[in-house]
N, CA, C and O of each residue as an XYZ file, in Angstrom:
388
protein
N      94.145     93.100    102.494
C      93.875     93.531    103.836
C      92.947     94.839    104.096
O      92.119     94.955    104.999
N      93.270     95.783    103.115
C      92.610     96.903    103.288
C      91.186     96.736    102.766
O      90.264     97.206    103.433
N      90.988     96.216    101.828
C      89.547     95.789    101.341
C      88.777     95.054    102.376
O      87.563     95.243    102.451
N      89.395     94.208    103.202
C      88.750     93.494    104.261
C      88.340     94.624    105.286
O      87.144     94.695    105.569
N      89.042     95.333    105.751
C      88.691     96.460    106.725
C      87.672     97.407    106.142
O      86.775     97.874    106.843
N      87.812     97.706    104.798
C      86.790     98.514    104.285
C      85.427     98.057    104.312
O      84.483     98.810    104.552
N      85.292     96.570    104.016
C      84.157     95.960    104.124
C      83.565     95.839    105.580
O      82.373     95.937    105.871
N      84.592     95.614    106.421
C      84.117     95.562    107.956
C      83.627     97.006    108.286
O      82.599     97.100    108.957
N      84.209     98.036    107.914
C      83.798     99.315    108.415
C      82.540     99.622    107.737
O      81.750    100.349    108.339
N      82.185     99.116    106.406
C      80.998     99.528    105.815
C      79.778     98.664    106.621
O      78.682     99.164    106.878
N      80.128     97.420    106.935
C      79.150     96.553    107.696
C      78.866     97.289    109.042
O      77.721     97.586    109.385
N      79.814     97.525    109.677
C      79.580     98.246    111.006
C      79.055     99.816    110.979
O      78.411    100.279    111.921
N      79.355    100.493    109.948
C      78.790    101.805    109.769
C      77.481    101.712    109.228
O      76.674    102.572    109.582
N      77.057    100.670    108.292
C      75.754    100.557    107.910
C      74.728    100.132    109.048
O      73.617    100.647    109.172
N      75.198     99.205    109.799
C      74.428     98.896    111.041
C      74.205    100.182    112.002
O      73.106    100.380    112.520
N      75.169    100.938    112.186
C      75.067    102.140    113.124
C      74.169    103.206    112.495
O      73.388    103.891    113.155
N      74.339    103.300    111.147
C      73.363    104.230    110.274
C      71.940    103.747    110.342
O      70.998    104.539    110.345
N      71.791    102.457    110.394
C      70.397    101.861    110.568
C      69.765    102.349    111.897
O      68.630    102.824    111.924
N      70.501    102.220    112.940
C      70.209    102.587    114.227
C      69.903    104.223    114.317
O      68.967    104.702    114.956
N      70.717    104.857    113.677
C      70.496    106.381    113.542
C      69.224    106.773    112.926
O      68.466    107.594    113.444
N      68.980    106.120    111.711
C      67.838    106.383    110.631
C      66.463    106.083    111.627
O      65.469    106.808    111.653
N      66.649    104.903    112.395
C      65.440    104.413    113.223
C      65.127    105.097    114.309
O      64.125    104.814    114.965
N      65.929    106.061    114.625
C      65.701    106.857    116.014
C      66.239    106.140    117.232
O      65.949    106.528    118.363
N      67.090    105.004    116.992
C      67.516    104.501    118.142
C      68.915    105.049    118.516
O      69.714    105.306    117.615
N      69.235    105.236    119.818
C      70.488    105.770    120.204
C      71.688    104.982    119.473
O      71.578    103.806    119.126
N      72.726    105.677    119.296
C      73.900    105.021    118.643
C      74.645    104.083    119.618
O      75.337    103.179    119.150
N      74.537    104.251    120.928
C      75.090    103.225    121.720
C      74.416    101.909    121.923
O      74.883    101.040    122.659
N      73.253    101.778    121.217
C      72.557    100.639    121.440
C      72.780     99.714    120.388
O      72.888    100.212    119.267
N      72.875     98.459    120.493
C      73.015     97.441    119.361
C      74.410     97.094    118.956
O      74.641     96.693    117.816
N      75.416     97.246    119.921
C      76.743     97.051    119.631
C      77.091     95.629    119.160
O      78.027     95.385    118.398
N      76.265     94.721    119.674
C      76.586     93.291    119.241
C      76.030     93.269    117.799
O      76.784     92.776    116.960
N      75.064     93.637    117.459
C      74.615     93.657    115.885
C      75.644     94.487    115.127
O      76.065     94.030    114.064
N      76.049     95.557    115.529
C      77.157     96.364    114.739
C      78.313     95.529    114.440
O      78.807     95.416    113.318
N      78.715     94.956    115.487
C      80.008     94.031    115.429
C      79.776     92.862    114.670
O      80.719     92.395    114.031
N      78.570     92.268    114.636
C      78.167     91.058    113.835
C      78.076     91.469    112.456
O      78.538     90.727    111.589
N      77.505     92.621    112.135
C      77.465     92.920    110.704
C      78.879     93.377    110.147
O      79.215     93.141    108.987
N      79.666     94.037    111.039
C      81.023     94.230    110.465
C      81.712     92.990    110.306
O      82.416     92.906    109.300
N      81.665     91.955    111.117
C      82.355     90.716    111.038
C      81.754     89.925    109.672
O      82.483     89.241    108.954
N      80.509     90.096    109.456
C      79.913     89.405    108.387
C      80.383     89.970    107.014
O      80.573     89.241    106.040
N      80.557     91.304    107.005
C      80.897     92.081    105.910
C      82.354     91.840    105.742
O      82.759     91.607    104.604
N      83.183     91.867    106.724
C      84.534     91.358    106.684
C      84.937     90.084    106.118
O      85.907     89.996    105.365
N      84.202     89.067    106.466
C      84.327     87.745    105.841
C      83.982     87.922    104.429
O      84.784     87.541    103.576
N      82.972     88.411    104.128
C      82.568     88.631    102.688
C      83.769     89.319    101.873
O      84.119     88.926    100.760
N      84.287     90.261    102.473
C      85.311     91.067    101.869
C      86.493     90.233    101.582
O      87.131     90.285    100.531
N      86.765     89.400    102.661
C      87.975     88.532    102.612
C      87.765     87.509    101.357
O      88.684     87.288    100.569
N      86.384     86.861    101.229
C      86.199     85.879    100.239
C      86.319     86.724     98.931
O      86.948     86.266     97.977
N      85.766     87.866     98.877
C      85.619     88.751     97.602
C      87.160     89.046     97.020
O      87.499     89.021     95.836
N      87.985     89.328     98.166
C      89.384     89.508     97.638
C      90.171     88.389     97.233
O      90.981     88.496     96.312
N      89.961     87.145     97.961
C      90.499     85.969     97.409
C      90.088     85.533     96.122
O      90.903     85.052     95.335
N      88.726     85.681     95.815
C      88.283     85.410     94.529
C      88.827     86.275     93.423
O      89.125     85.776     92.338
N      88.950     87.437     93.647
C      89.640     88.534     92.649
C      91.055     88.102     92.441
O      91.552     88.139     91.315
N      91.767     87.666     93.560
C      93.059     87.270     93.402
C      93.232     86.137     92.618
O      94.174     86.068     91.830
N      92.352     85.165     92.762
C      92.312     83.902     92.011
C      92.027     84.134     90.552
O      92.621     83.492     89.685
N      91.068     85.105     90.257
C      90.694     85.376     88.892
C      91.867     85.908     88.219
O      92.155     85.508     87.091
N      92.670     86.906     88.913
C      93.754     87.403     88.253
C      94.906     86.555     87.993
O      95.639     86.747     87.023
N      95.108     85.485     88.960
C      96.106     84.455     88.679
C      95.706     83.624     87.457
O      96.552     83.221     86.659
N      94.536     83.404     87.341
C      94.099     82.434     86.268
C      94.210     83.376     84.928
O      94.705     82.896     83.908
N      93.799     84.554     84.954
C      93.958     85.318     83.583
C      95.461     85.470     83.205
O      95.863     85.405     82.043
N      96.347     85.701     84.419
C      97.804     85.997     83.940
C      98.342     84.532     83.489
O      99.149     84.498     82.559
N      97.943     83.353     84.089
C      98.364     82.075     83.812
C      97.936     81.855     82.297
O      98.795     81.503     81.488
N      96.786     82.033     81.954
C      96.110     81.994     80.507
C      96.990     82.884     79.469
O      97.436     82.472     78.398
N      97.139     84.117     79.978
C      97.868     85.039     79.079
C      99.394     84.477     78.758
O      99.831     84.441     77.608
N     100.096     84.072     79.832
C     101.445     83.586     79.615
C     101.435     82.215     78.884
O     102.284     81.894     78.052
N     100.446     81.477     79.254
C     100.265     80.141     78.424
C     100.206     80.373     76.874
O     100.860     79.737     76.048
N      99.298     81.409     76.603
C      99.008     81.693     75.204
C     100.382     82.193     74.518
O     100.785     81.731     73.451
N     101.046     83.183     75.250
C     102.217     83.757     74.715
C     103.243     82.754     74.578
O     104.005     82.936     73.629
N     103.450     81.734     75.301
C     104.428     80.677     75.253
C     103.974     79.585     74.069
O     104.835     79.004     73.408
N     102.845     79.407     73.906
C     102.468     78.454     72.994
C     102.232     78.978     71.564
O     101.953     78.198     70.654
N     102.346     80.290     71.375
C     102.163     80.951     70.174
C     103.412     82.035     69.873
O     103.250     83.255     69.906
N     104.486     81.475     69.622
C     105.610     82.360     69.489
C     105.619     83.169     68.332
O     106.205     84.251     68.323
N     104.999     82.712     67.334
C     104.946     83.358     66.038
C     104.270     84.715     66.077
O     104.654     85.638     65.359
N     103.095     84.841     67.064
C     102.694     85.971     67.332
C     103.087     86.975     67.997
O     102.496     88.054     68.014
N     104.371     86.650     68.754
C     104.980     87.490     69.707
C     106.449     87.247     69.292
O     107.090     86.330     69.804
N     106.980     88.072     68.360
C     108.437     87.882     68.072
C     109.315     88.611     69.196
O     108.923     89.511     69.939
N     110.480     88.077     69.164
C     111.330     88.562     70.206
C     111.848     89.999     69.839
O     112.190     90.260     68.685
N     111.896     90.926     70.854
C     112.387     92.301     70.353
C     113.879     92.466     70.465
O     114.549     92.089     71.426
N     114.320     93.050     69.416
C     115.951     93.042     69.521
C     116.192     94.229     70.504
O     115.449     95.210     70.526
N     117.325     94.073     71.351
C     117.592     94.907     72.423
C     118.548     95.993     71.747
O     119.394     95.722     70.896
N     118.285     97.254     72.254
C     119.089     98.373     71.766
C     119.631     99.050     72.982
O     119.090     98.977     74.086
N     120.813     99.765     72.706
C     121.263    100.497     73.765
C     120.729    101.940     73.516
O     120.229    102.183     72.417
N     120.808    102.984     74.539
C     120.290    104.121     74.568
C     121.112    104.858     73.451
O     120.495    105.703     72.803
N     122.217    104.674     73.200
C     123.026    105.443     72.133
C     122.400    105.159     70.732
O     122.528    106.012     69.854
N     121.706    103.959     70.474
C     121.151    103.758     69.267
C     119.726    104.272     69.150
O     119.169    104.418     68.061
N     119.189    104.526     70.264
C     117.844    104.978     70.210
C     117.746    106.648     70.091
O     116.795    107.181     69.520
N     118.638    107.267     70.583
C     118.576    108.771     70.532
C     119.381    109.046     69.392
O     120.239    108.262     68.986
N     119.089    110.287     68.798
C     119.742    110.959     67.677
C     120.875    111.537     68.184
O     120.865    111.815     69.383
N     121.892    111.789     67.503
C     123.038    112.595     67.742
C     122.696    114.112     68.214
O     122.005    114.823     67.484
N     123.143    114.537     69.319
C     122.736    115.924     69.736
C     124.067    116.776     69.814
O     125.126    116.380     70.301
N     123.842    117.948     69.282
C     125.036    118.862     69.583
C     124.555    120.059     70.306
O     123.449    120.539     70.059
N     125.358    120.558     71.196
C     124.892    121.784     72.039
C     124.539    122.980     71.031
O     125.140    123.071     69.960
N     123.586    123.857     71.392
C     123.311    124.878     70.584
C     124.402    125.937     70.480
O     125.281    126.102     71.326
N     124.270    126.575     69.454
C     125.410    127.696     69.222
C     124.925    128.868     70.019
O     123.770    129.290     69.972
N     125.953    129.399     70.805
C     125.665    130.581     71.638
C     126.851    131.563     71.267
O     128.009    131.322     71.611
N     126.503    132.636     70.576
C     127.377    133.604     70.251
C     127.830    134.331     71.530
O     127.028    134.359     72.464
N     128.935    134.876     71.660
C     129.424    135.636     72.654
C     128.646    136.976     72.611
O     128.408    137.489     71.517
N     128.257    137.537     73.719
C     127.573    138.900     73.879
C     128.449    140.001     74.249
O     128.028    140.877     75.004
N     129.639    140.032     73.777
C     130.555    141.077     74.297
C     130.342    142.260     73.496
O     130.986    143.285     73.723
C-alpha cells in the first residue's frame, strides 16, 4: 500500500514539477497531474503484486528443495539454555572493612 502511494505521489509530483520547469503556474493542469498520479499508482500496484509473486515463488522453491533434499539439511538437536551456557560463579568480592 505504501509503495502504491509512493508511486502515485511521484507521478503527481513529477507532473507538477514539469509544470514548474516549463514556467506554467502550478495550479494549471490538475487533470494531467491527477492522471499521471493514477497511472503511476496503477504501475506501483502492478509492480508490488509482481514482487510479491516473485517472493512467493522463491519461497516455495526454497521450501520444496529443503523438503526434497533432507540429507543436505539435517535436523538440529534442541538444547536448553542450561546446556548452552557455561556454569557461572559470582565474582569474589573481599570485604573492604
